[in-house]
MILOTI-886184 format. One record per atom (N, C-alpha, C): x, y, z; residue in three letters. Coordinates in steps of 0.2 Angstrom, whole numbers, always signed. Layout:
// residues N
      px      py      pz   residu
       X       Y       Z      ALA
...
This chain:
// residues 213
      px      py      pz   residu
    +395     +97    +350      UNK
    +393     +97    +353      UNK
    +387     +92    +353      UNK
    +384     +91    +350      UNK
    +375     +86    +348      UNK
    +379     +80    +348      UNK
    +387     +80    +346      UNK
    +387     +73    +340      UNK
    +395     +70    +346      UNK
    +395     +75    +350      UNK
    +399     +74    +355      UNK
    +394     +68    +361      UNK
    +389     +71    +360      UNK
    +384     +67    +366      UNK
    +381     +60    +364      UNK
    +382     +61    +358      UNK
    +377     +55    +353      UNK
    +382     +52    +353      UNK
    +390     +52    +352      UNK
    +393     +45    +354      UNK
    +396     +45    +359      UNK
    +395     +45    +365      UNK
    +395     +42    +371      UNK
    +390     +42    +373      UNK
    +384     +43    +370      UNK
    +377     +38    +375      UNK
    +378     +32    +367      UNK
    +380     +32    +361      UNK
    +382     +28    +356      UNK
    +387     +20    +363      UNK
    +392     +24    +366      UNK
    +397     +22    +369      UNK
    +395     +16    +375      UNK
    +391     +21    +377      UNK
    +389     +19    +384      UNK
    +385     +13    +383      UNK
    +380     +14    +374      UNK
    +376      +9    +375      UNK
    +378      +2    +374      UNK
    +383      +0    +371      UNK
    +387      -3    +368      UNK
    +389      -6    +371      UNK
    +395      -4    +379      UNK
    +398      -2    +383      UNK
    +395      -8    +385      UNK
    +385      -6    +389      UNK
    +383     -11    +394      UNK
    +380     -16    +389      UNK
    +377     -15    +382      UNK
    +378     -25    +378      UNK
    +383     -29    +379      UNK
    +389     -25    +379      UNK
    +396     -30    +377      UNK
    +396     -32    +386      UNK
    +395     -29    +392      UNK
    +395     -33    +396      UNK
    +391     -36    +402      UNK
    +384     -36    +395      UNK
    +378     -40    +400      UNK
    +380     -45    +396      UNK
    +383     -45    +389      UNK
    +384     -54    +384      UNK
    +388     -53    +386      UNK
    +394     -55    +392      UNK
    +400     -57    +396      UNK
    +397     -60    +400      UNK
    +392     -58    +404      UNK
    +387     -60    +409      UNK
    +383     -67    +408      UNK
    +382     -66    +403      UNK
    +376     -68    +400      UNK
    +380     -74    +400      UNK
    +381     -76    +394      UNK
    +388     -82    +392      UNK
    +394     -86    +399      UNK
    +393     -83    +406      UNK
    +393     -83    +411      UNK
    +392     -84    +418      UNK
    +388     -82    +417      UNK
    +383     -84    +421      UNK
    +375     -89    +421      UNK
    +372     -85    +415      UNK
    +367     -86    +411      UNK
    +361     -79    +411      UNK
    +356     -81    +410      UNK
    +353     -72    +409      UNK
    +348     -73    +417      UNK
    +346     -79    +419      UNK
    +340     -75    +426      UNK
    +348     -76    +431      UNK
    +348     -79    +431      UNK
    +356     -78    +438      UNK
    +360     -72    +434      UNK
    +361     -66    +430      UNK
    +361     -60    +431      UNK
    +359     -56    +433      UNK
    +363     -50    +433      UNK
    +357     -47    +438      UNK
    +356     -37    +438      UNK
    +353     -37    +435      UNK
    +357     -30    +434      UNK
    +362     -24    +435      UNK
    +359     -24    +445      UNK
    +366     -20    +447      UNK
    +371     -22    +445      UNK
    +372     -30    +442      UNK
    +381     -33    +437      UNK
    +382     -29    +431      UNK
    +376     -30    +428      UNK
    +379     -24    +423      UNK
    +379     -17    +423      UNK
    +374     -13    +427      UNK
    +378      -9    +428      UNK
    +385      -7    +430      UNK
    +386     -10    +437      UNK
    +394     -12    +439      UNK
    +401     -12    +434      UNK
    +399     -20    +431      UNK
    +405     -19    +423      UNK
    +405     -14    +420      UNK
    +399     -10    +418      UNK
    +395      -7    +413      UNK
    +402      +1    +414      UNK
    +397      +0    +420      UNK
    +402     +10    +427      UNK
    +396     +14    +419      UNK
    +391     +11    +425      UNK
    +385     +19    +420      UNK
    +381     +15    +427      UNK
    +373     +22    +426      UNK
    +370     +26    +436      UNK
    +364     +18    +429      UNK
    +359     +19    +436      UNK
    +352     +17    +433      UNK
    +353     +20    +427      UNK
    +349     +24    +429      UNK
    +346     +30    +426      UNK
    +349     +31    +419      UNK
    +358     +31    +417      UNK
    +358     +30    +411      UNK
    +357     +24    +408      UNK
    +358     +18    +412      UNK
    +357     +10    +410      UNK
    +347     +13    +405      UNK
    +343     +17    +411      UNK
    +334     +16    +410      UNK
    +336     +20    +403      UNK
    +341     +24    +401      UNK
    +339     +30    +396      UNK
    +340     +25    +389      UNK
    +345     +20    +387      UNK
    +343     +16    +381      UNK
    +339      +9    +383      UNK
    +337      +6    +386      UNK
    +333      +2    +387      UNK
    +327      +1    +394      UNK
    +322      -2    +392      UNK
    +317      -2    +397      UNK
    +316      -7    +404      UNK
    +319     -12    +401      UNK
    +320     -16    +406      UNK
    +323     -21    +401      UNK
    +328     -27    +407      UNK
    +331     -31    +403      UNK
    +332     -38    +397      UNK
    +323     -38    +400      UNK
    +327     -45    +392      UNK
    +325     -39    +385      UNK
    +323     -34    +386      UNK
    +322     -29    +379      UNK
    +333     -27    +378      UNK
    +336     -26    +384      UNK
    +341     -26    +385      UNK
    +346     -33    +383      UNK
    +339     -42    +383      UNK
    +345     -48    +381      UNK
    +341     -45    +374      UNK
    +338     -45    +369      UNK
    +336     -43    +363      UNK
    +341     -42    +361      UNK
    +341     -35    +362      UNK
    +350     -32    +359      UNK
    +356     -34    +360      UNK
    +357     -39    +365      UNK
    +361     -47    +364      UNK
    +365     -47    +362      UNK
    +357     -50    +361      UNK
    +357     -56    +356      UNK
    +359     -55    +347      UNK
    +357     -48    +347      UNK
    +357     -45    +339      UNK
    +360     -42    +339      UNK
    +366     -39    +345      UNK
    +373     -40    +346      UNK
    +378     -44    +342      UNK
    +377     -48    +344      UNK
    +379     -56    +342      UNK
    +381     -57    +339      UNK
    +376     -58    +334      UNK
    +375     -60    +331      UNK
    +375     -55    +324      UNK
    +377     -51    +321      UNK
    +381     -45    +320      UNK
    +387     -45    +319      UNK
    +391     -45    +323      UNK
    +397     -50    +322      UNK
    +401     -54    +325      UNK
    +394     -58    +324      UNK
    +396     -65    +322      UNK
    +399     -65    +316      UNK
    +391     -60    +312      UNK
    +394     -62    +305      UNK
    +399     -58    +302      UNK
    +399     -50    +304      UNK
    +406     -48    +304      UNK
    +412     -52    +304      UNK
    +413     -55    +306      UNK
    +420     -61    +307      UNK
    +419     -65    +302      UNK
    +413     -68    +303      UNK
    +412     -74    +297      UNK
    +416     -73    +291      UNK
    +411     -66    +288      UNK
    +414     -67    +282      UNK
    +423     -62    +279      UNK
    +425     -59    +286      UNK
    +430     -58    +284      UNK
    +434     -62    +287      UNK
    +431     -68    +289      UNK
    +439     -74    +291      UNK
    +437     -78    +283      UNK
    +433     -79    +282      UNK
    +428     -82    +274      UNK
    +431     -78    +270      UNK
    +433     -73    +270      UNK
    +436     -70    +264      UNK
    +441     -70    +262      UNK
    +445     -68    +264      UNK
    +456     -67    +269      UNK
    +455     -78    +265      UNK
    +452     -83    +271      UNK
    +452     -90    +266      UNK
    +448     -90    +258      UNK
    +447     -89    +255      UNK
    +442     -86    +248      UNK
    +448     -83    +245      UNK
    +453     -81    +245      UNK
    +458     -78    +241      UNK
    +463     -81    +239      UNK
    +461     -85    +243      UNK
    +467     -94    +239      UNK
    +466     -98    +233      UNK
    +458     -98    +234      UNK
    +455    -100    +232      UNK
    +448     -94    +227      UNK
    +451     -92    +222      UNK
    +448     -89    +217      UNK
    +445     -93    +213      UNK
    +446    -101    +213      UNK
    +443    -105    +205      UNK
    +436    -110    +209      UNK
    +435    -106    +218      UNK
    +432    -111    +219      UNK
    +423    -112    +218      UNK
    +419    -119    +219      UNK
    +413    -117    +217      UNK
    +409    -116    +224      UNK
    +406    -117    +223      UNK
    +398    -119    +228      UNK
    +401    -122    +234      UNK
    +399    -130    +232      UNK
    +403    -135    +236      UNK
    +406    -133    +240      UNK
    +413    -130    +235      UNK
    +421    -127    +240      UNK
    +421    -120    +244      UNK
    +414    -120    +242      UNK
    +417    -110    +247      UNK
    +411    -112    +254      UNK
    +404    -117    +250      UNK
    +403    -118    +257      UNK
    +409    -123    +264      UNK
    +411    -125    +258      UNK
    +415    -130    +262      UNK
    +422    -125    +267      UNK
    +422    -119    +267      UNK
    +427    -114    +269      UNK
    +422    -113    +272      UNK
    +416    -109    +273      UNK
    +413    -107    +280      UNK
    +413    -111    +284      UNK
    +411    -116    +283      UNK
    +416    -123    +289      UNK
    +420    -122    +290      UNK
    +428    -122    +289      UNK
    +431    -119    +291      UNK
    +434    -113    +294      UNK
    +428    -107    +290      UNK
    +431     -99    +297      UNK
    +426    -100    +298      UNK
    +423    -106    +303      UNK
    +417    -104    +312      UNK
    +419    -110    +314      UNK
    +425    -114    +310      UNK
    +429    -120    +316      UNK
    +434    -114    +319      UNK
    +438    -108    +314      UNK
    +442    -104    +316      UNK
    +442     -99    +319      UNK
    +433     -95    +318      UNK
    +431     -89    +324      UNK
    +430     -96    +328      UNK
    +428    -101    +331      UNK
    +429    -103    +336      UNK
    +433    -101    +339      UNK
    +439    -106    +334      UNK
    +446    -106    +340      UNK
    +449     -99    +339      UNK
    +446     -95    +339      UNK
    +453     -86    +341      UNK
    +446     -82    +346      UNK
    +439     -86    +348      UNK
    +437     -85    +353      UNK
    +437     -92    +357      UNK
    +440     -93    +359      UNK
    +442     -99    +363      UNK
    +443     -99    +368      UNK
    +447     -94    +368      UNK
    +449     -92    +377      UNK
    +443     -87    +381      UNK
    +437     -85    +374      UNK
    +432     -82    +378      UNK
    +429     -87    +383      UNK
    +424     -82    +393      UNK
    +425     -90    +396      UNK
    +415     -91    +393      UNK
    +414     -94    +397      UNK
    +406     -95    +397      UNK
    +404    -100    +388      UNK
    +404     -99    +383      UNK
    +403    -101    +375      UNK
    +401    -101    +374      UNK
    +396    -101    +371      UNK
    +390     -96    +364      UNK
    +384     -95    +369      UNK
    +384     -89    +368      UNK
    +380     -86    +371      UNK
    +370     -87    +368      UNK
    +373     -90    +362      UNK
    +366     -90    +357      UNK
    +363     -97    +362      UNK
    +370    -102    +362      UNK
    +365    -108    +364      UNK
    +364    -108    +371      UNK
    +368    -101    +375      UNK
    +368    -100    +384      UNK
    +359    -100    +381      UNK
    +359     -95    +378      UNK
    +351     -92    +381      UNK
    +347     -95    +377      UNK
    +347    -101    +369      UNK
    +341    -108    +369      UNK
    +343    -109    +372      UNK
    +347    -116    +375      UNK
    +346    -117    +383      UNK
    +339    -119    +390      UNK
    +340    -110    +389      UNK
    +339    -106    +397      UNK
    +337    -103    +395      UNK
    +330    -102    +391      UNK
    +326     -98    +391      UNK
    +318     -98    +383      UNK
    +324    -104    +381      UNK
    +314    -107    +375      UNK
    +311    -108    +382      UNK
    +311    -114    +385      UNK
    +307    -119    +390      UNK
    +303    -113    +393      UNK
    +307    -107    +395      UNK
    +301    -104    +399      UNK
    +297     -96    +394      UNK
    +303     -94    +388      UNK
    +298     -88    +385      UNK
    +301     -87    +379      UNK
    +293     -87    +377      UNK
    +293     -87    +368      UNK
    +295     -85    +365      UNK
    +295     -78    +370      UNK
    +298     -71    +363      UNK
    +304     -70    +360      UNK
    +308     -77    +366      UNK
    +318     -76    +366      UNK
    +317     -83    +364      UNK
    +312     -88    +363      UNK
    +311     -92    +358      UNK
    +313     -93    +352      UNK
    +306     -88    +354      UNK
    +305     -86    +344      UNK
    +312     -84    +340      UNK
    +314     -80    +344      UNK
    +321     -74    +343      UNK
    +328     -81    +341      UNK
    +327     -85    +347      UNK
    +334     -88    +346      UNK
    +333     -92    +338      UNK
    +325     -94    +340      UNK
    +325    -100    +332      UNK
    +327     -97    +328      UNK
    +326     -86    +328      UNK
    +328     -85    +322      UNK
    +337     -85    +321      UNK
    +339     -84    +325      UNK
    +344     -85    +325      UNK
    +347     -91    +320      UNK
    +344     -97    +319      UNK
    +347    -102    +321      UNK
    +345    -103    +313      UNK
    +343    -100    +313      UNK
    +339    -100    +305      UNK
    +342     -97    +300      UNK
    +341     -89    +305      UNK
    +350     -89    +298      UNK
    +354     -89    +298      UNK
    +357     -95    +304      UNK
    +366     -96    +301      UNK
    +361    -100    +296      UNK
    +356    -106    +297      UNK
    +355    -111    +289      UNK
    +353    -108    +283      UNK
    +354     -99    +284      UNK
    +352     -97    +278      UNK
    +360     -92    +275      UNK
    +363     -95    +281      UNK
    +372     -94    +274      UNK
    +375     -99    +270      UNK
    +373    -105    +272      UNK
    +370    -111    +270      UNK
    +368    -111    +262      UNK
    +362    -111    +266      UNK
    +359    -112    +258      UNK
    +360    -108    +251      UNK
    +360    -107    +249      UNK
    +364    -101    +243      UNK
    +368    -107    +242      UNK
    +375    -106    +248      UNK
    +376    -114    +243      UNK
    +375    -120    +241      UNK
    +370    -120    +244      UNK
    +369    -129    +245      UNK
    +363    -130    +239      UNK
    +362    -124    +238      UNK
    +355    -122    +228      UNK
    +358    -124    +224      UNK
    +365    -119    +223      UNK
    +368    -119    +218      UNK
    +372    -126    +218      UNK
    +375    -132    +222      UNK
    +378    -136    +223      UNK
    +373    -142    +220      UNK
    +369    -141    +222      UNK
    +361    -147    +219      UNK
    +359    -146    +214      UNK
    +357    -140    +213      UNK
    +358    -139    +205      UNK
    +359    -139    +199      UNK
    +370    -138    +202      UNK
    +375    -138    +197      UNK
    +376    -147    +199      UNK
    +376    -153    +201      UNK
    +376    -161    +203      UNK
    +375    -164    +201      UNK
    +364    -164    +205      UNK
    +362    -167    +210      UNK
    +356    -163    +202      UNK
    +354    -164    +198      UNK
    +350    -160    +192      UNK
    +341    -163    +191      UNK
    +342    -169    +194      UNK
    +336    -171    +194      UNK
    +332    -179    +202      UNK
    +340    -176    +206      UNK
    +335    -175    +216      UNK
    +332    -172    +216      UNK
    +326    -173    +224      UNK
    +326    -169    +227      UNK
    +327    -167    +231      UNK
    +334    -165    +231      UNK
    +336    -162    +237      UNK
    +333    -157    +242      UNK
    +330    -159    +249      UNK
    +330    -154    +252      UNK
    +338    -149    +256      UNK
    +334    -144    +250      UNK
    +343    -143    +256      UNK
    +341    -135    +260      UNK
    +336    -134    +264      UNK
    +332    -131    +267      UNK
    +334    -135    +273      UNK
    +332    -138    +275      UNK
    +333    -146    +277      UNK
    +342    -148    +280      UNK
    +345    -147    +274      UNK
    +350    -148    +274      UNK
    +353    -143    +276      UNK
    +352    -138    +275      UNK
    +356    -130    +278      UNK
    +353    -132    +288      UNK
    +351    -134    +288      UNK
    +349    -133    +297      UNK
    +352    -143    +300      UNK
    +354    -146    +299      UNK
    +356    -150    +299      UNK
    +365    -147    +301      UNK
    +368    -145    +291      UNK
    +374    -140    +296      UNK
    +374    -141    +301      UNK
    +370    -132    +302      UNK
    +368    -129    +306      UNK
    +369    -134    +312      UNK
    +366    -137    +316      UNK
    +365    -145    +322      UNK
    +372    -145    +324      UNK
    +377    -148    +317      UNK
    +382    -149    +318      UNK
    +387    -143    +320      UNK
    +386    -139    +318      UNK
    +392    -132    +320      UNK
    +390    -133    +329      UNK
    +386    -132    +328      UNK
    +383    -132    +335      UNK
    +384    -136    +343      UNK
    +382    -142    +340      UNK
    +382    -147    +344      UNK
    +389    -148    +343      UNK
    +393    -144    +341      UNK
    +404    -149    +339      UNK
    +403    -144    +345      UNK
    +401    -138    +342      UNK
    +404    -132    +346      UNK
    +406    -134    +356      UNK
    +395    -135    +359      UNK
    +393    -138    +363      UNK
    +401    -146    +367      UNK
    +404    -151    +360      UNK
    +404    -152    +360      UNK
    +411    -154    +365      UNK
    +415    -148    +359      UNK
    +421    -143    +358      UNK
    +424    -141    +367      UNK
    +417    -138    +367      UNK
    +421    -133    +373      UNK
    +418    -137    +383      UNK
    +411    -143    +379      UNK
    +411    -146    +390      UNK
    +421    -153    +389      UNK
    +423    -151    +379      UNK
    +427    -160    +384      UNK
    +433    -155    +381      UNK
    +434    -149    +383      UNK
    +439    -145    +380      UNK
    +443    -148    +378      UNK
    +442    -149    +372      UNK
    +446    -152    +365      UNK
    +444    -148    +359      UNK
    +446    -147    +356      UNK
    +444    -144    +349      UNK
    +445    -150    +344      UNK
    +447    -153    +345      UNK
    +449    -157    +340      UNK
    +438    -161    +338      UNK
    +438    -162    +344      UNK
    +431    -164    +346      UNK
    +427    -162    +337      UNK
    +426    -154    +339      UNK
    +425    -148    +334      UNK
    +428    -149    +325      UNK
    +436    -153    +326      UNK
    +437    -151    +318      UNK
    +434    -160    +317      UNK
    +431    -166    +321      UNK
    +434    -170    +316      UNK
    +425    -170    +314      UNK
    +421    -167    +319      UNK
    +415    -168    +317      UNK
    +412    -161    +311      UNK
    +415    -160    +312      UNK
    +417    -155    +304      UNK
    +416    -159    +299      UNK
    +422    -162    +299      UNK
    +424    -167    +292      UNK
    +421    -172    +292      UNK
    +415    -173    +300      UNK
    +411    -176    +294      UNK
    +405    -178    +292      UNK
    +404    -170    +296      UNK
    +395    -169    +289      UNK
    +401    -165    +282      UNK
    +406    -165    +285      UNK
    +411    -163    +276      UNK
    +409    -168    +271      UNK
    +412    -173    +272      UNK
    +413    -179    +267      UNK
    +402    -182    +266      UNK
    +398    -181    +270      UNK
    +393    -183    +271      UNK
    +388    -176    +264      UNK
    +392    -172    +264      UNK
    +389    -167    +262      UNK
    +391    -167    +255      UNK
    +395    -168    +259      UNK
    +401    -173    +247      UNK
    +396    -176    +244      UNK
    +396    -183    +247      UNK
    +394    -187    +247      UNK
    +386    -186    +242      UNK
    +384    -183    +246      UNK
    +376    -183    +245      UNK
    +375    -178    +237      UNK
    +378    -174    +236      UNK
    +381    -169    +230      UNK
    +388    -168    +227      UNK
    +390    -172    +228      UNK
    +397    -174    +224      UNK
    +397    -176    +217      UNK
    +398    -171    +213      UNK
    +397    -175    +203      UNK
    +396    -181    +203      UNK
    +399    -186    +205      UNK
    +402    -195    +205      UNK
    +395    -197    +206      UNK
    +390    -191    +210      UNK
    +385    -193    +211      UNK
    +375    -194    +210      UNK
    +378    -190    +204      UNK
    +370    -186    +199      UNK
    +368    -192    +197      UNK
    +362    -187    +198      UNK
    +355    -193    +195      UNK
    +357    -196    +189      UNK
């Protein structure tokens, strides 16, 4: 009986987060009313406040859930892609990671509202410092996905050069997030694909074996 109650509680919490994420992506954080979340998740006011103190706590839960699902989706897609590239070096694996991001975006193309992290960054970074710091950490987490590949590639291919791999990783995140926004506003995924290819060429030119110092 206790386990049943716990599973129901988990399901309720997940439903609230899922519906809130949809509303935040579609309408924005400020424009979304808690009453809308209650209605979409089919929960009572009491049930909501059993799980969350306020809308702010819900916002952080939405961000955390999004980042976790993003990691899981990307790892799954990348693992599948790497199965046909068993001899991939670190630079190849970085390119595969970019391809995995592109594939994830294409799979989510039908979702309304766009990227929740990008949307919340635009609306909250200038008005809510705690959200700004958490969202900045999200972009840093994305950069950390690329940095290990860049570190090894730089050491192997440009051992005598001082390449700031952290700055390069953040540059990649900027290209990725900006390209996703361009693709959505222009309703043209080709824009994203072109920018990813430009970024790949740039990174390869910086780290290729032919450019060893």
